[in-house]
Each structure stands twice: as C-alpha cells, then as structure tokens.
C-alpha positions as CSV (number, residue, x, y, z in Angstrom):
1,X,0.0,0.0,0.0
2,X,2.8,2.4,0.8
3,X,4.5,1.6,-2.5
4,X,1.3,2.5,-4.3
5,X,1.0,5.7,-2.4
6,X,4.6,6.7,-3.2
7,X,3.9,5.8,-6.9
8,X,0.8,8.1,-6.9
9,X,2.8,10.9,-5.2
10,X,5.5,10.6,-7.8
11,X,3.0,10.8,-10.7
12,X,1.4,13.9,-9.1
13,X,4.8,15.5,-8.6
14,X,5.8,14.8,-12.2
15,X,2.5,16.2,-13.5
16,X,2.9,19.3,-11.4
17,X,6.5,19.8,-12.5
18,X,5.4,19.5,-16.2
19,X,2.7,22.0,-15.7
20,X,5.1,24.4,-14.0
21,X,7.5,24.0,-16.9
22,X,4.7,24.8,-19.4
23,X,3.7,27.9,-17.4
24,X,7.4,29.1,-17.4
25,X,7.7,28.6,-21.1
26,X,4.4,30.4,-21.8
27,X,5.4,33.3,-19.5
28,X,8.7,33.7,-21.3
29,X,6.9,34.1,-24.5
30,X,5.6,37.5,-23.4
31,X,9.1,38.9,-24.3
32,X,10.9,36.0,-26.2
33,X,9.8,34.7,-29.6
34,X,9.6,30.9,-29.5
35,X,12.3,29.5,-31.7
36,X,10.4,26.3,-32.5
37,X,7.3,24.3,-31.4
38,X,6.9,20.7,-30.5
39,X,5.1,20.1,-33.8
40,X,7.8,21.8,-35.8
41,X,10.6,19.7,-34.2
42,X,8.6,16.6,-35.0
43,X,8.3,17.7,-38.6
44,X,12.0,18.7,-38.8
45,X,13.0,15.2,-37.6
46,X,10.9,13.6,-40.3
47,X,12.4,15.8,-43.0
48,X,16.0,15.2,-41.7
49,X,15.5,11.4,-41.6
50,X,14.4,11.1,-45.2
51,X,18.0,10.9,-46.3
52,X,17.7,13.7,-48.9
53,X,20.6,16.0,-49.7
54,X,18.4,19.1,-49.8
55,X,16.8,18.6,-46.3
56,X,17.8,22.1,-45.2
57,X,16.0,23.7,-48.2
58,X,12.9,21.7,-47.4
59,X,12.5,23.8,-44.3
60,X,11.1,27.4,-44.5
61,X,10.4,29.8,-41.7
62,X,11.2,33.4,-40.8
63,X,9.7,35.2,-37.8
64,X,8.2,38.6,-38.6
65,X,6.6,41.0,-36.1
66,X,2.9,41.3,-35.8
67,X,2.9,44.7,-37.8
68,X,4.7,43.0,-40.7
69,X,1.9,40.5,-41.3
70,X,-0.9,42.0,-43.4
71,X,-4.2,42.7,-41.6
72,X,-5.9,40.8,-44.5
73,X,-4.2,37.6,-43.4
74,X,-5.1,38.1,-39.8
75,X,-8.7,38.7,-40.7
76,X,-8.8,35.8,-43.1
77,X,-7.4,33.4,-40.5
78,X,-9.8,34.6,-37.8
79,X,-12.8,34.5,-40.2
80,X,-11.8,30.9,-41.2
81,X,-10.6,29.4,-37.9
82,X,-12.0,31.3,-35.0
83,X,-14.6,34.0,-35.5
84,X,-14.9,34.7,-31.8
85,X,-11.2,34.9,-31.2
86,X,-11.1,38.3,-29.4
87,X,-14.1,37.4,-27.2
88,X,-13.5,33.9,-25.8
89,X,-11.1,32.9,-23.0
90,X,-9.2,30.3,-25.0
91,X,-11.9,27.6,-25.3
92,X,-15.3,27.7,-26.9
93,X,-17.1,25.0,-24.9
94,X,-20.2,25.1,-27.2
95,X,-18.0,24.4,-30.2
96,X,-16.2,21.6,-28.4
97,X,-19.5,20.0,-27.5
98,X,-20.7,20.3,-31.1
99,X,-17.5,18.7,-32.4
100,X,-17.9,15.9,-29.9
101,X,-21.4,15.2,-31.1
102,X,-20.4,15.3,-34.8
103,X,-17.5,13.0,-34.1
104,X,-19.6,10.5,-32.2
105,X,-22.0,10.4,-35.1
106,X,-19.2,10.0,-37.6
107,X,-17.7,7.1,-35.6
108,X,-21.1,5.4,-35.6
109,X,-21.4,5.8,-39.4
110,X,-17.9,4.6,-39.8
111,X,-18.6,1.5,-37.7
112,X,-21.6,0.5,-39.8
113,X,-19.5,1.1,-43.0
114,X,-16.7,-1.0,-41.6
115,X,-19.1,-3.9,-40.9
116,X,-20.4,-3.8,-44.4
117,X,-16.9,-3.5,-45.8
118,X,-15.7,-6.5,-43.8
119,X,-18.6,-8.6,-45.1
120,X,-17.7,-7.6,-48.7
121,X,-13.9,-7.8,-48.2
122,X,-13.4,-4.2,-49.1
123,X,-11.3,-1.6,-47.0
124,X,-13.3,0.8,-44.9
125,X,-12.7,4.6,-44.7
126,X,-11.8,5.9,-41.3
127,X,-14.2,8.4,-39.7
128,X,-13.6,12.1,-40.5
129,X,-13.2,13.8,-37.1
130,X,-13.4,17.5,-36.4
131,X,-11.7,19.3,-33.5
132,X,-13.7,22.5,-32.8
133,X,-10.5,24.1,-31.6
134,X,-9.9,27.8,-31.2
135,X,-6.8,29.5,-32.4
136,X,-5.5,29.5,-28.8
137,X,-6.1,25.8,-28.5
138,X,-4.3,25.1,-31.8
139,X,-1.4,27.2,-30.6
140,X,-1.3,25.3,-27.3
141,X,-1.2,22.0,-29.1
142,X,1.4,22.9,-31.6
143,X,3.7,24.7,-29.1
144,X,3.9,22.2,-26.4
145,X,2.0,18.9,-27.0
146,X,2.2,15.8,-29.2
147,X,-0.2,15.2,-32.1
148,X,-1.8,12.1,-30.6
149,X,-5.6,12.0,-30.2
150,X,-6.3,11.1,-26.6
151,X,-8.5,12.4,-23.8
152,X,-5.4,13.2,-21.7
153,X,-3.8,15.2,-24.5
154,X,-7.1,17.1,-25.2
155,X,-7.3,17.9,-21.4
156,X,-3.8,19.3,-21.5
157,X,-4.7,21.3,-24.5
158,X,-7.6,22.9,-22.7
159,X,-5.5,23.7,-19.6
160,X,-2.7,25.2,-21.7
161,X,-5.1,27.3,-23.8
162,X,-6.3,28.8,-20.6
163,X,-2.8,29.5,-19.5
164,X,-2.0,31.2,-22.8
165,X,-5.0,33.5,-22.4
166,X,-4.0,34.4,-18.8
167,X,-0.4,35.1,-19.5
168,X,-0.4,36.5,-23.0
169,X,-2.7,39.0,-24.7
170,X,-4.7,38.3,-27.8
171,X,-2.3,40.2,-30.1
172,X,0.7,38.1,-28.9
173,X,-1.2,34.9,-29.2
174,X,-2.1,35.7,-32.8
175,X,1.4,36.8,-33.6
176,X,2.9,33.5,-32.3
177,X,0.3,31.5,-34.1
178,X,0.8,33.1,-37.4
179,X,4.6,32.8,-37.2
180,X,4.5,29.1,-36.2
181,X,1.5,27.5,-37.9
182,X,2.1,25.0,-40.7
183,X,1.3,26.0,-44.3
184,X,2.7,23.0,-46.2
185,X,5.5,20.5,-46.1
186,X,8.3,22.2,-44.1
187,X,6.6,25.6,-44.5
188,X,5.9,27.4,-41.2
189,X,4.7,30.9,-40.6
190,X,3.0,33.6,-42.6
191,X,6.2,35.0,-44.1
192,X,7.4,31.6,-45.5
193,X,3.9,30.8,-46.8
194,X,3.6,34.2,-48.5
195,X,7.0,33.9,-50.2
196,X,6.4,30.2,-51.2
197,X,3.0,30.6,-52.7
198,X,2.9,34.2,-53.9
199,X,6.5,35.3,-54.0
200,X,5.9,38.3,-51.8
201,X,6.2,39.2,-48.1
202,X,3.4,38.6,-45.7
203,X,2.9,42.3,-45.3
204,X,1.7,42.7,-48.9
205,X,-0.8,39.9,-49.2
206,X,-4.1,40.9,-50.7
207,X,-7.5,39.6,-49.6
208,X,-7.7,36.8,-52.1
209,X,-4.2,35.6,-51.4
210,X,-4.8,35.7,-47.6
211,X,-8.1,33.8,-47.9
212,X,-6.4,31.1,-49.9
213,X,-3.8,30.7,-47.2
214,X,-6.5,30.6,-44.5
215,X,-8.3,27.8,-46.4
216,X,-5.2,25.6,-46.2
217,X,-4.8,25.7,-42.4
218,X,-6.9,22.6,-41.4
219,X,-5.0,20.4,-43.9
220,X,-2.0,22.3,-45.3
221,X,-0.1,19.3,-46.8
222,X,-3.2,18.1,-48.6
223,X,-4.1,21.5,-50.0
224,X,-0.5,22.3,-50.9
225,X,-0.8,19.7,-53.7
226,X,-4.2,21.2,-54.8
227,X,-3.6,25.0,-54.8
228,X,-6.2,25.7,-57.4
229,X,-8.9,23.1,-56.5
230,X,-12.5,24.2,-56.8
231,X,-12.9,23.8,-53.0
232,X,-10.1,26.2,-52.2
233,X,-11.5,28.8,-54.7
234,X,-15.0,28.5,-53.4
235,X,-14.0,28.5,-49.7
236,X,-11.7,31.4,-50.2
237,X,-14.5,33.4,-51.7
238,X,-16.6,32.7,-48.6
239,X,-13.8,33.8,-46.3
240,X,-13.3,37.0,-48.3
241,X,-16.9,37.8,-47.7
242,X,-16.5,37.2,-43.9
243,X,-13.3,39.2,-43.5
244,X,-14.8,42.6,-43.0
245,X,-16.6,41.4,-39.8
246,X,-13.5,39.7,-38.4
247,X,-12.2,41.8,-35.5
248,X,-8.5,42.1,-34.8
249,X,-6.8,42.3,-31.4
C-alpha cells in the first residue's frame, strides 16, 4: 500500500513539474519569440531522416513581427478558424461539444460502414473527425504537445489554452500562431507561406491571397498539392466575404 501511495505521489509530482514547466515557457513568450514548437521539431525530424541531400532547403520559416503581417491575413485566419477569437477565454465550450457530437455520429457511421466492408472484403474509410478548436487551442497543441488524439492530450490542450490566455494578450497569441503554424511540407509561418505561394512578403498579401492561405490551415499538406482546387477557390470566396466582420486584437 505504501509503495502504491509513493507511486501516486511521484506521478502527481511529475505532473505538477510538467505544468510548471509549461507555465514558465508560456510566461517567457511575453518577451521572447519561441524558436520552435513541438510540432515543428517533429516535422523537422521527419524531414531530416528522409536521407535527402536538400533537407535544409525543405524547411522554410522566418519570424516577422505582428505589424509586418498583413491585416488581410489576420482577418482571413480569424474568419476561417475562430470568428470569436477576441471574445473567448481560450476555449469555446459550445464548439467543443458540437464537435464531440459530430465525431460520435461520424464514428457510428464509420462502424456501420466497416461492418459492411468487412462482409464484402473491401477496405473501410476511417471516420472524418473535427476538432472544434480555437486559435488559442491550436497554438497550445502545436507549441507544447504531441499530435496524438487522446483524452489526456485534449485535457492538457484545454489547460494550456487557458494559461496562454491568462499570461499573453490576444495580439501576442495571434502573432505567435501566425509565425509558427504549418502551411505545407516544411513551410511554417506567414512569411514563409507568402514567399512560397505568392513570391511576396506577408505584409503585402491581398484579400484573395490571404483567404487562400487561410483555407489551407486545417490540412496544409493536402491543399499544398491542390492549390487551385474548386474547394479552395469556393471556400476562399466565402472567407473574403466574412473578412470585414473579423475583428483584430
């Protein structure tokens, strides 16, 4: 019994130490630009281990200050990813619940399809799950957490999103997000994306270009291979229409 008690205490101490480490890292971001994120380091490792001679050229990122990112891109990303960004406290619980309900339904449908596929000997498609995450939650996940889909990881994401909102203001959260989010294979941040897709700095993106970049965010590697797909063009037009109502921090 004592051994179990000590084991539980060790787990609690380790968890507390990890949370304190996360708090310290987030607090430092008030004045220090993060050099990399957990997600970026994972992607960099995959690129480096491919054995290609041009691995360094496969990585693009350059930090630019908030004022050197066009307002059109800021508005496009908010309109596409998180329309209530300046109002919530890091988590939109209603959106999380709706995503949970959609995912439960998608998993039920996938289970029925899998049963029919097994009977016919055909492969079944996995369910298409949605996250319902705010920009702050996405930043928390990319900055400090792994990409695994577990309840524990999701719980950590919610806690860290709250920490980000407490320790950083909305402007800083958006600045870090736009400088670190993925926009294609080895392409991170608004400046790298603007240069790669439009051969211009992020400060000079127009509404159409900004909207096309915003469309890519949920699945950047997928859309990188389909830059002129009908979906991107149609969705970008919808985002352009929403942009005037997107409020900036």
